[in-house]
C-alpha positions as CSV (number, residue, x, y, z in Angstrom):
1,M,-37.3,117.5,42.4
2,S,-37.5,113.8,41.8
3,P,-35.1,112.4,39.3
4,K,-37.6,111.4,36.3
5,D,-38.4,115.6,36.9
6,M,-34.6,116.1,36.1
7,A,-33.8,114.0,33.7
8,L,-37.3,115.4,31.6
9,C,-36.0,118.9,32.0
10,S,-32.4,118.1,30.9
11,V,-33.9,116.7,28.1
12,F,-35.4,119.8,27.0
13,A,-32.4,121.4,27.8
14,V,-30.7,119.9,25.7
15,A,-33.3,119.9,23.0
16,L,-32.8,123.9,22.7
17,P,-29.6,124.0,21.8
18,L,-30.7,121.4,18.7
19,G,-33.2,123.8,17.7
20,Q,-31.1,126.8,17.5
21,M,-28.3,124.3,15.8
22,M,-30.5,123.9,13.4
23,F,-31.8,126.7,12.5
24,K,-27.9,128.2,12.2
25,W,-28.5,125.2,9.5
26,G,-31.1,126.5,8.1
27,A,-29.6,130.3,7.9
28,I,-26.0,129.0,6.1
29,Y,-28.4,126.9,3.7
30,N,-30.9,130.2,2.7
31,E,-27.5,131.5,1.3
32,R,-27.8,128.9,-1.7
33,L,-31.1,129.3,-2.5
34,S,-32.9,132.0,-4.9
35,G,-35.8,134.6,-5.5
36,P,-38.3,136.0,-3.2
37,F,-38.4,135.8,0.7
38,L,-41.3,133.4,0.6
39,A,-40.2,131.3,-1.7
40,R,-36.6,130.5,0.1
41,V,-38.2,130.2,3.2
42,L,-40.1,127.4,1.7
43,Q,-37.8,125.3,0.3
44,N,-35.2,125.8,3.7
45,Y,-36.0,122.5,4.7
46,P,-33.1,122.7,7.7
47,L,-35.3,126.3,8.5
48,M,-38.7,123.7,8.3
49,G,-36.9,121.1,10.0
50,A,-35.9,123.6,13.0
51,F,-39.4,125.0,13.3
52,A,-40.9,120.9,13.6
53,W,-38.3,120.7,15.8
54,Y,-39.4,123.4,18.2
55,G,-43.2,122.7,18.3
56,V,-41.8,119.2,19.3
57,T,-39.7,121.0,22.5
58,A,-43.1,123.0,22.8
59,L,-44.7,120.5,23.5
60,L,-42.6,119.1,26.1
61,W,-42.1,122.1,27.8
62,F,-45.7,121.7,28.1
63,Y,-45.7,118.2,29.9
64,V,-42.7,119.0,32.0
65,L,-44.4,122.1,33.2
66,T,-47.1,120.2,33.6
67,R,-44.6,118.0,36.5
68,V,-42.3,120.8,37.9
69,P,-42.7,124.4,39.0
70,L,-41.5,126.7,36.3
71,S,-39.3,128.3,38.2
72,L,-37.2,125.1,38.5
73,A,-37.9,124.0,35.0
74,Y,-36.5,127.5,33.4
75,A,-33.9,127.2,35.6
76,F,-32.4,124.2,32.9
77,S,-33.1,126.3,30.0
78,L,-29.2,127.6,31.8
79,I,-27.7,124.5,30.2
80,G,-29.0,125.0,26.6
81,S,-27.6,128.6,26.7
82,C,-25.2,127.3,27.8
83,L,-24.6,124.3,24.8
84,V,-25.6,126.9,22.0
85,P,-21.8,128.9,22.1
86,L,-20.9,125.5,22.3
87,A,-22.1,124.0,19.9
88,G,-21.1,127.2,17.2
89,W,-18.0,127.3,18.1
90,L,-17.5,123.4,17.6
91,V,-19.7,122.9,15.0
92,F,-19.1,125.8,13.0
93,K,-16.2,127.8,14.1
94,E,-17.6,130.2,15.8
95,Q,-15.2,132.8,18.0
96,A,-15.5,132.1,21.9
97,S,-13.6,134.0,24.3
98,W,-12.5,132.9,28.4
99,T,-14.7,135.5,29.1
100,M,-17.5,133.8,27.8
101,V,-16.7,130.6,29.2
102,A,-16.6,131.8,32.5
103,G,-19.6,133.6,32.5
104,Y,-21.3,130.2,31.4
105,G,-19.5,128.5,33.6
106,L,-21.1,130.7,36.4
107,M,-24.7,130.6,34.8
108,I,-24.3,126.3,35.4
109,A,-23.1,126.9,38.8
110,G,-26.2,129.4,39.4
111,L,-28.3,126.2,38.1
112,F,-27.0,124.2,40.9
113,L,-27.7,126.6,43.4
114,V,-31.3,126.6,42.4
115,V,-31.7,123.1,41.9
116,R,-30.2,122.0,45.0
117,P,-32.2,120.2,47.8
118,A,-33.1,123.4,50.6
């Protein structure tokens, strides 16, 4: 995998947690709104931003897949899976445990095994 492809996969892996953060902000913002569900969704600007972000992220994913095999590219999503709980802990003060940290550490170790040169 070339350095450029690794960089593209890494950008995608970081873009996913940013979208999850936007969805969480939308969920928090939703508590301030009133009215029927659809009206709240249409007034929920963080949620609309999350939808737009995921649209851009989907285009980036498509571009990545034109360059990198799916089996390698998808392994980088593990980075995003590990960043989401870290961001939840840092930004939203959500609980984290040592078992979570150990589990995500194992996931990152697996990523290094997958993308290492053969």
